[in-house]
C-alpha positions in Angstrom: 93.1 87.8 75.7 92.7 89.4 79.2 89.9 89.1 81.9 89.2 92.7 82.9 86.7 93.4 85.7 86.1 97.1 86.9 84.3 97.8 90.2 82.5 100.8 90.9 79.8 101.9 93.2 77.2 103.7 91.4 76.2 104.3 87.7 78.3 106.2 85.4 81.4 105.9 87.5 82.7 102.6 85.8 83.2 104.8 82.6 84.5 108.0 84.4 87.7 106.9 85.5 88.4 104.2 83.3 85.9 104.3 80.2 88.5 105.0 77.8 91.0 102.1 78.7 87.6 99.7 78.9 87.2 100.4 75.5 91.0 100.0 74.5 91.1 96.7 76.2 87.8 95.8 74.0 89.7 96.8 70.8 92.7 94.5 71.8 89.8 91.4 72.5 89.7 91.5 75.6 86.7 90.5 77.7 85.1 92.9 80.4 83.0 92.8 83.0 81.8 95.7 85.3 79.9 95.2 88.9 77.9 98.1 89.9 77.3 98.1 93.3 74.2 100.7 94.3 71.2 101.0 91.9 72.0 104.9 91.9 68.6 106.3 92.4 67.0 106.1 95.4 68.7 108.4 97.9 69.5 111.6 94.6 66.3 111.1 92.8 64.3 109.2 94.7 62.6 107.6 91.6 63.7 105.5 88.5 65.7 107.7 86.3 66.5 104.6 83.9 69.9 104.1 85.6 70.0 100.7 84.5 69.2 101.7 81.3 71.6 103.7 81.0 74.5 101.4 82.1 73.7 98.9 79.6 73.7 101.4 77.1 77.3 102.7 78.2 78.2 99.2 78.1 77.7 98.0 74.9 79.1 101.3 73.6 82.4 100.7 75.6 82.3 96.9 74.5 81.5 95.4 78.0 80.5 92.1 78.0 78.2 91.8 80.9 77.6 94.4 83.7 76.7 92.6 87.4 74.1 95.0 89.4 73.6 93.6 93.0 71.5 97.1 93.1 72.5 98.1 97.3 71.2 101.3 98.3 72.9 104.4 97.1 75.1 106.4 99.4 74.2 103.1 102.2 77.3 100.8 102.1 78.4 101.6 105.1 75.2 99.9 106.2 76.3 96.9 105.7 78.7 94.4 106.9 82.5 93.8 104.7 81.2 90.4 103.9 77.8 91.4 102.4 79.5 93.3 100.2 82.5 91.0 99.4 80.4 88.4 98.8 78.8 89.8 95.1 82.3 90.7 93.9 84.0 87.2 95.2 81.6 85.4 93.4 81.8 87.4 90.2 86.0 86.9 90.6 85.3 83.3 91.4 83.6 82.8 88.0 85.3 85.1 85.6 88.9 84.9 87.1 89.9 88.4 86.0 93.6 88.8 85.4 93.4 93.0 85.4 90.7 94.7 88.1 90.0 98.7 88.4 88.4 99.8 91.2 87.9 103.1 92.9 90.4 104.9 95.0 89.7 104.5 99.1 90.5 107.9 99.0 87.7 109.5 97.9 85.2 111.6 99.3 82.2 109.8 98.9 81.9 107.2 101.6 80.4 104.1 98.9 84.0 104.7 97.6 85.5 104.0 100.7 83.7 101.1 101.4 83.7 99.5 98.1 87.2 99.6 97.8 87.9 98.5 101.4 85.9 95.3 100.4 87.3 94.9 96.9 91.1 95.2 98.4 89.4 92.3 100.8 88.1 89.8 98.2 90.9 90.1 95.6 93.4 89.5 97.9 96.5 87.6 96.5 94.6 84.0 97.5 92.8 85.1 94.7 95.5 83.2 91.8 94.7 84.6 88.4 94.9 88.3 89.4 97.8 89.7 88.0 97.1 93.5 87.7 95.1 95.7 90.3 94.6 99.4 90.2 92.3 102.4 91.8 91.3 105.0 89.3 90.2 108.7 89.8 86.9 109.2 89.9 86.1 113.4 89.1 84.1 115.2 92.0 84.9 112.0 94.2 89.2 111.5 94.0 89.9 114.9 93.8 87.7 116.1 96.7 88.9 113.8 99.0 91.0 114.5 101.8 93.7 114.0 102.6 94.4 114.2 99.0 96.3 110.8 98.9 95.8 109.6 95.4 99.2 109.6 93.7 99.2 108.2 90.0 101.7 106.0 88.8 100.0 104.4 85.5 99.4 106.5 82.6 97.3 105.0 80.0 96.8 107.2 76.4 93.2 107.6 75.4 93.9 110.2 72.7 92.5 107.5 70.3 89.5 107.0 71.9 88.2 109.7 74.0 85.2 110.3 72.3 84.2 107.0 73.0 84.9 107.5 76.5 82.5 110.9 76.2 79.9 109.2 73.9 79.6 106.9 76.9 79.5 109.1 79.6 76.4 110.8 77.9 74.2 108.0 77.6 74.0 109.0 81.7 71.5 111.7 80.2 70.5 112.2 84.3 74.5 112.7 85.3 75.5 115.1 82.8 76.4 118.8 84.3 76.9 122.0 82.6 80.1 123.0 82.5 82.4 123.9 84.8 81.0 121.1 87.0 83.9 118.1 87.0 81.1 116.3 85.1 80.0 117.6 82.1 81.6 116.2 79.0 84.1 119.8 78.5 85.4 119.5 81.8 85.9 115.6 81.2 88.2 116.7 78.3 89.6 119.1 80.0 91.2 116.3 82.6 92.4 114.1 80.1 94.1 116.2 78.3 95.3 117.7 82.0 96.4 113.9 82.5 97.6 113.5 79.4 100.1 116.5 79.2 101.7 115.4 82.2 103.5 112.5 80.2 103.6 113.9 76.5 100.1 112.5 75.8 97.3 114.5 74.1 95.2 112.9 76.5 95.3 110.0 79.2 93.5 108.2 82.2 95.5 107.7 85.4 95.5 104.9 87.8 97.5 104.0 91.2 98.7 100.5 91.5 97.3 98.3 94.4 99.3 95.1 93.3 101.1 94.3 90.3 101.9 90.4 90.5 104.6 88.5 88.1 104.0 84.8 89.5 106.8 82.2 88.6 104.7 80.4 85.7 102.9 83.5 84.3 
């Protein structure tokens, strides 16, 4: 059994790139926690649209044990010191001791994603001796819109059997589901999964870029 930690900037980011993989971890009996740094409502909506409730519902669908929500203001992570952002990540890591970590990519178009990865990369540096694997994931309508386009996947996870579960979790965020052909539509998420999977002769996949993979002598 592994301890798995997912770190995302905004509600629904945590499942767009890694939702299928998270559910596979749950099916294997792994413990899963997630950190969602921002409240995801203040800038885009200016009011409560139920993001916190949707986050909990999506977590239940995917088998996530706990969601930590520091509730930093949306699109304002650049106004906080790195120490402010590192602290909640370190606190969760030191209490949970994750073996495997998934985080958003530092090359994304969204500045919150960039800042989050910068903080996570410091918080989860190799002095955290329990971490074996650290990956970044692809967040649709952010990773592909970044420039230069520097996300280069090196790991493919077959989610063919759990793709419907991922879509179900995504649709828990009713305020975030867009009409096709927007990248954050249910149909587009399916197409994306097939696109990644077909690259390696799978029906559907999620892709990751390795930050660190550590094989310690006592492992």
